[in-house]
C-alpha positions in Angstrom: 0.2 -11.3 -3.2 0.5 -11.6 -6.9 2.9 -14.4 -8.1 3.5 -15.4 -11.6 5.6 -18.4 -12.6 7.1 -18.6 -16.1 5.8 -21.3 -18.4 8.3 -23.3 -20.4 9.9 -21.4 -23.2 9.4 -18.0 -21.6 12.8 -16.2 -20.8 13.5 -14.6 -17.4 16.5 -12.1 -17.5 17.9 -10.5 -14.6 14.6 -11.0 -12.5 12.4 -9.4 -15.1 9.3 -11.2 -16.1 8.5 -11.8 -19.6 4.6 -11.7 -20.6 3.1 -15.0 -19.3 0.1 -17.1 -20.4 -1.2 -18.8 -17.5 0.5 -18.7 -14.2 -0.1 -22.0 -12.3 0.7 -21.3 -8.5 -0.3 -18.7 -5.8 2.4 -17.4 -3.7 0.3 -16.5 -0.7 -0.8 -20.1 -0.5 2.7 -21.3 -1.1 3.8 -19.1 1.8 1.0 -20.1 4.1 1.8 -23.8 3.4 5.5 -23.1 4.4 4.5 -21.8 7.5 1.9 -24.4 8.3 4.5 -27.1 7.7 6.4 -25.5 10.7 3.4 -24.5 12.7 0.3 -26.6 12.0 -1.8 -24.2 14.3 -1.4 -21.4 11.7 -4.2 -22.9 9.7 -6.7 -22.2 12.3 -5.1 -18.9 13.0 -5.7 -17.7 9.2 -9.2 -19.2 9.4 -10.1 -17.2 12.6 -8.5 -14.1 11.2 -10.7 -14.2 8.1 -13.8 -15.0 10.1 -13.3 -11.6 12.1 -12.4 -9.4 9.2 -16.1 -8.5 8.1 -16.8 -7.3 11.7 -13.6 -5.1 11.7 -15.0 -3.5 8.3 -18.4 -3.2 9.9 -17.0 -1.4 12.9 -15.1 1.2 11.0 -18.3 1.8 8.7 -20.2 2.4 12.0 -17.4 4.6 13.3 -17.8 6.8 10.2 -21.6 6.9 10.3 -21.5 8.0 13.9 -18.8 10.6 13.3 -17.0 9.2 16.3 -14.2 11.4 17.6 -12.3 9.2 19.9 -8.9 10.2 18.2 -6.8 11.9 20.7 -3.9 12.2 18.2 -4.1 13.4 14.6 -3.6 11.0 11.7 -0.5 11.6 9.5 0.6 9.8 6.3 2.1 6.5 6.5 6.1 6.7 6.3 7.5 4.5 3.6 11.0 3.4 3.2 12.2 1.4 0.2 15.2 -0.9 1.0 16.8 -1.7 -2.4 18.9 -4.9 -2.3 20.1 -5.6 -5.8 23.2 -6.6 -7.8 24.9 -3.9 -9.9 23.2 -5.2 -13.2 19.7 -4.9 -11.4 20.6 -1.5 -10.2 21.4 -0.2 -13.5 18.2 -2.0 -14.7 16.2 0.2 -12.4 17.8 3.4 -14.0 20.5 3.9 -11.5 20.2 6.4 -8.7 18.1 9.0 -10.8 15.7 6.0 -11.8 15.4 4.9 -8.4 14.4 8.5 -7.2 11.6 8.7 -10.0 10.6 5.3 -9.2 10.0 5.8 -5.5 8.4 9.1 -6.1 6.0 7.5 -8.7 5.3 4.6 -6.4 4.1 6.9 -3.5 1.9 8.6 -6.0 0.3 5.3 -7.3 -0.5 4.4 -3.6 -1.9 7.7 -2.7 -4.3 7.6 -5.8 -5.3 3.9 -5.3 -6.0 4.3 -1.6 -7.9 7.5 -1.9 -10.2 7.0 -5.0 -8.0 9.4 -7.0 -6.7 6.7 -9.8 -7.7 8.1 -13.1 -8.5 4.7 -14.6 -11.4 4.4 -12.2 -13.7 5.8 -15.2 -13.3 2.1 -16.5 -15.1 0.7 -13.5 -18.4 -0.9 -14.7 -21.7 0.8 -13.5 -22.7 -2.2 -11.4 -19.3 -1.9 -9.4 -19.2 1.9 -9.1 -21.4 1.9 -5.7 -19.0 -0.4 -4.2 -15.8 1.8 -5.2 -14.2 2.3 -1.9 -12.0 5.0 -0.4 -9.5 3.7 2.1 -8.4 7.1 3.2 -4.8 6.0 4.0 -2.1 8.5 2.9 1.6 7.7 2.2 4.8 9.6 2.0 8.5 8.9 1.8 10.3 8.6 5.1 12.8 11.7 5.2 14.3 10.8 8.5 15.8 7.4 9.5 15.7 5.8 13.1 18.7 7.8 14.1 17.1 11.1 13.1 19.4 11.6 10.0 18.1 13.0 6.8 16.9 10.3 4.3 15.7 10.4 0.6 13.1 7.8 1.7 15.1 4.9 0.3 18.5 3.0 1.0 20.4 0.8 -1.7 22.8 -2.0 -1.1 24.7 -3.5 -4.2 25.3 -7.0 -3.6 27.8 -9.2 -5.6 26.2 -11.6 -8.0 27.4 -14.5 -5.8 25.6 -13.3 -2.7 21.9 -12.8 -2.1 20.8 -12.9 -5.9 22.1 -16.4 -6.4 20.7 -17.7 -3.3 17.7 -15.7 -3.9 14.4 -15.3 -2.1 12.8 -18.7 -2.1 9.7 -19.5 0.0 10.7 -23.1 0.2 14.3 -22.7 1.5 14.4 -19.3 3.2 13.2 -19.3 6.6 15.3 -16.4 7.5 14.9 -13.4 5.0 18.3 -12.8 4.1 17.6 -9.6 2.5 16.6 -8.1 5.9 19.6 -8.9 7.9 22.8 -6.8 8.4 25.7 -8.1 6.4 23.5 -9.7 3.5 20.9 -7.0 3.2 19.5 -3.9 4.7 17.6 -4.4 8.1 14.1 -3.0 8.6 13.6 0.4 10.2 11.4 0.4 13.3 8.3 -1.3 12.1 6.0 0.5 14.4 6.9 3.7 12.7 7.9 2.7 9.1 6.3 0.9 6.4 9.3 -1.3 5.2 9.4 -2.2 1.6 12.2 -4.5 0.2 13.0 -4.4 -3.7 14.7 -7.5 -4.3 15.2 -10.4 -7.0 13.3 -13.8 -6.4 15.1 -17.0 -7.4 14.9 -20.8 -6.9 11.2 -22.2 -6.8 10.0 -18.5 -6.1 11.4 -17.4 -9.5 8.6 -15.3 -11.1 7.3 -13.9 -8.1 6.0 -10.3 -7.9 5.5 -9.8 -4.3 5.4 -11.4 -0.6 4.0 -9.9 2.5 4.9 -10.5 6.2 1.8 -9.1 8.2 1.6 -7.8 11.7 -0.9 -10.4 12.6 2.0 -13.0 11.8 4.0 -11.4 14.6 1.0 -11.2 16.9 0.3 -15.1 16.5 4.0 -15.7 17.0 4.6 -16.8 13.4 7.1 -14.1 12.5 9.7 -11.6 14.1 8.9 -7.9 14.3 11.9 -7.1 12.2 10.4 -9.3 9.2 7.3 -7.1 8.9 6.8 -5.4 5.7 6.7 -6.2 1.8 9.1 -7.7 -0.7 8.4 -6.9 -4.2 10.4 -7.7 -7.3 12.9 -4.8 -7.7 11.7 -3.7 -11.1 8.1 -3.4 -10.3 8.8 -0.5 -8.0 7.1 2.6 -9.4 5.0 3.4 -12.4 5.7 4.2 -16.1 2.3 6.0 -16.2 -0.7 5.0 -18.3 1.1 5.8 -21.5 4.1 3.9 -20.6 6.2 6.8 -21.7 8.5 7.0 -18.8 12.3 7.3 -19.7 15.2 7.0 -17.6 13.6 4.5 -15.2 15.1 1.2 -16.5 13.2 -1.8 -17.6 9.8 -3.1 -16.5 8.2 -6.5 -16.3 5.3 -6.0 -18.4 2.4 -5.8 -17.8 3.3 -5.0 -14.2 4.4 -1.4 -15.0 1.9 0.8 -13.1 2.9 0.2 -9.5 0.0 -2.0 -8.7 2.1 -4.7 -7.3 2.7 -2.6 -4.3 -0.9 -1.6 -4.2 -1.9 -5.3 -3.8 0.8 -6.2 -1.4 -0.1 -3.3 0.8 -3.6 -4.6 0.9 -2.1 -7.6 2.4 -0.1 -5.7 4.8 -3.3 -4.2 6.1 -4.9 -7.5 6.5 -7.1 -8.2 3.5 -6.7 -11.2 1.2 -7.5 -12.6 -2.3 -11.3 -12.7 -3.1 -11.2 -16.2 -4.1 -9.8 -17.4 -0.8 -6.7 -19.4 -1.8 -8.6 -22.7 -1.8 -7.5 -24.2 -4.8 -10.3 -23.4 -7.1 -13.2 -24.3 -4.9 -16.4 -22.3 -4.0 -17.1 -21.1 -0.4 -19.9 -23.7 0.0 -17.6 -26.6 -1.1 -16.0 -29.0 1.4 -12.6 -27.1 2.1 -13.7 -23.9 0.3 -13.1 -20.5 1.5 -13.2 -16.8 0.6 -11.7 -13.6 1.8 -14.1 -13.0 4.7 -15.7 -10.0 3.1 -19.3 -9.8 1.9 -19.2 -7.3 -1.1 -16.5 -9.4 -2.9 -18.7 -12.1 -4.6 -17.9 -15.8 -4.2 -14.9 -16.6 -6.8 -13.5 -19.9 -7.4 -9.9 -18.9 -8.6 -7.5 -16.1 -9.7 -8.1 -14.1 -12.8 -5.2 -13.1 -15.0 -4.5 -10.8 -17.9 -7.0 -8.2 -19.0 -10.5 -10.0 -19.1 -13.2 -8.9 -21.5 -16.3 -8.3 -19.4 -19.2 -10.3 -20.3 -21.7 -9.2 -17.5 -23.8 -6.3 -18.3 -22.7 -3.4 -16.2 -20.5 -5.8 -14.5 -17.3 -8.0 -15.0 -17.3 -11.8 -15.6 -18.8 -15.0 -14.0 -17.0 -18.0 -12.9 -17.5 -21.5 -11.5 -19.0 -20.0 -8.4 -21.9 -18.2 -10.0 -24.6 -20.6 -8.9 -25.3 -21.5 -5.2 -28.4 -23.7 -4.9 -30.1 -22.0 -8.0 -29.3 -18.5 -6.9 -27.0 -16.2 -9.0 -24.6 -14.9 -6.4 -22.4 -13.1 -9.0 -25.1 -10.6 -10.4 -22.3 -8.1 -11.3 -19.6 -10.7 -11.9 -16.6 -11.2 -9.6 -14.1 -8.8 -8.1 -11.5 -9.4 -10.9 -11.1 -5.5 -11.1 -9.9 -5.3 -7.4 -6.4 -4.5 -6.6 -6.6 -7.9 -4.8 -7.0 -10.1 -7.8 -4.1 -11.4 -10.2 -5.1 -9.1 -13.2 -2.5 -7.2 -15.2 -1.7 -3.7 -13.6 -4.1 -1.9 -16.2 -7.1 -4.1 -15.6 -7.1 -3.3 -11.6 -9.2 -0.1 -10.8 -10.5 -0.3 -7.0 -10.9 -1.6 -3.8 -14.5 -2.5 -2.7 -16.0 -0.7 0.3 -15.5 -3.7 2.6 -12.0 -3.9 1.5 -11.4 -0.3 2.1 -13.3 -0.3 5.5 -11.3 -3.5 6.8 -8.0 -1.8 5.8 -9.1 1.5 7.4 -10.0 -0.3 10.7 -6.4 -1.5 11.0 -4.6 1.8 10.2 -7.0 4.8 11.0 -8.5 3.6 14.3 -6.5 3.3 17.6 -6.9 0.0 19.5 -8.7 2.0 22.1 -11.4 2.5 19.7 -13.0 -1.0 20.7 -12.8 -0.3 24.5 -15.8 -1.9 25.9 -16.8 -3.4 22.4 -16.7 -7.1 21.6 -17.0 -9.3 18.5 -15.2 -6.6 16.1 -12.1 -8.5 15.1 -8.7 -6.9 15.3 -8.6 -3.1 15.3 -5.8 -0.6 14.9 -2.9 -3.1 14.2 -1.1 -0.5 12.1 -2.2 2.7 13.8 1.2 3.5 15.2 2.3 4.1 11.5 0.1 7.3 11.6 1.6 8.9 14.6 5.0 10.0 13.3 4.4 13.2 11.1 8.0 14.6 11.7 9.4 11.4 9.6 7.6 12.8 6.5 9.4 16.3 6.4 12.2 16.7 3.9 15.1 17.9 5.8 18.4 19.6 5.0 21.6 18.3 6.4 23.0 20.3 9.3 24.8 23.7 8.4 23.1 24.1 5.0 20.4 26.7 4.5 17.4 25.5 2.6 17.1 26.2 -1.2 13.8 27.5 -2.8 13.3 23.8 -3.9 14.0 22.4 -0.3 11.7 25.0 1.0 8.9 23.9 -1.1 9.7 20.2 -0.5 10.1 20.8 3.3 6.2 21.3 3.5 3.7 18.3 3.6 -0.2 19.1 3.6 -2.5 15.9 4.1 -4.8 14.4 3.8 -5.8 15.8 0.4 -8.8 15.4 -0.4 -9.9 15.9 3.1 -13.4 15.7 4.9 -12.3 18.4 7.5 -9.0 18.1 9.3 -5.9 19.3 7.5 -2.4 18.3 8.9 0.8 20.4 7.8 4.2 19.0 8.6 7.1 21.4 8.0 10.9 21.4 9.2 11.2 23.9 11.8 14.8 23.3 12.2 15.5 24.2 8.6 13.2 27.3 8.2 11.1 29.4 10.5 7.4 29.2 9.9 5.8 32.6 10.5 2.1 31.5 9.9 -0.3 29.5 8.0 -3.3 30.9 6.2 -6.1 29.2 4.5 -7.8 31.1 1.6 -10.9 30.3 -0.4 -11.2 30.8 -4.2 -12.0 34.4 -3.8 -8.7 34.8 -1.9 -10.5 35.5 1.4 -8.9 34.3 4.6 -11.0 31.6 6.3 -8.5 30.3 8.8 -5.1 31.1 10.2 -2.6 29.5 12.7 0.5 31.4 14.1 3.8 29.7 13.6 5.5 28.1 16.6 8.7 26.2 17.0 7.3 22.8 16.1 7.1 20.5 13.1 3.4 19.8 13.0 0.3 21.7 12.6 -3.5 20.8 12.5 -6.4 22.8 11.1 -10.0 21.8 11.4 -12.0 23.1 8.2 -15.1 21.0 8.7 -17.3 23.9 9.2 -16.5 25.3 5.9 -18.4 24.8 2.7 -17.0 21.9 0.5 -14.7 22.9 -2.3 -11.1 24.2 -3.3 -9.1 26.1 -0.8 -5.5 27.2 -0.6 -3.2 26.5 2.3 -0.4 29.1 2.4 2.5 28.8 4.7 4.6 31.9 5.0 8.4 31.3 6.1 11.0 33.8 6.9 12.5 33.4 3.5 9.3 33.0 1.3 5.8 31.4 1.1 4.6 28.1 -0.1 0.9 27.5 -1.3 -0.9 24.1 -1.6 -4.4 23.6 -3.0 -6.6 21.2 -1.2 -10.1 19.8 -1.8 -12.5 19.8 1.1 -15.1 17.1 0.5 
């Protein structure tokens, strides 16, 4: 997780972070130390977890190479709900309701771009790193039904008085119970097995300057957290993106240079069980006594976090640091992974996940735990697989008794993943509008696949036998048609 602590003389107003020079502490390490203080065995638990991570990544790589098809249930996008717990000033600072809607939509777009190799700034990846540009293959969407089945915009908001949660704050040192996640003080988690819960909050106390904190599923598995704590906390006004030009309006203020939504891209990496490439070891190298790394082989040894927007000095690569040399061997031939979303650089200096980072996360989300039945030595597989099994939660819905408008008809359709390597999933709201059929057309307008509409919310079409290229998915409803363009890779 990325944490910034303000240096003396830099002002922090309403939780927004001013431009900093050299942050001095790491939030992940601080959080782990707080848990280890209560549970000393957590240190070995973390060490074992990192030791098995590469095996999990290798298993997913092998799974893809073999074209394994053990999935009995289709993969859908991960439903995301944003719990916004702020005071009235911070609510206005986010642009009010209109600003929050735009922030949520833009944040989902950032996640989908960053986790599917679709980020426009990937053109800035140096040539030596391009072969390591990984595609995680995880899609995200706003959760449009809450745990009770009611329609939802994908977020909920609680305005708290300035003498409540904000003054007490979220402070790693003092807060063993997450107040922002409790009824009465904050907004409780939605079922963590079905929803990716993200809290947008202020941080105070010794955590002032924090950008994000993650509670992983493995913390629950190991007995170090409660299920209702699982999810991510981010500084409230890092939610969403201004866009690369910073020209967004009506969305409040931003803690520059963290205005492109990469705080949540980073924290989501932690949520799916990957770590900082330097290993949170206090500036050591992996071969030093007490040294560590992230457990993945394609992130070179790195001594410590990188901040700002570094000027690359390695031809075709990034930069070297104190861990460049190991017994006379250059172990950083293309530099360190400071361009990864998992380092601490500014939002506009993060461009990629490595292939091992991508495969490790995919093994947690896109494979079921049954994938490793009979196999040993592959670490943890499928921890977050249940998040991909709830397509009905992604379909925008119309409150009972209201007919869908043309806009609602268009938004009631979800087609994913896009791009796809074969399988296309279509989610609709059958209760709001009757689907007659689904037709897939090529660029010549020729029909290449069709599915008859039924009284259900979810359809799947296999296009793997078709030539790669652009196709159109046309959904014909009783009151009109909606067409979406897809790319078959």
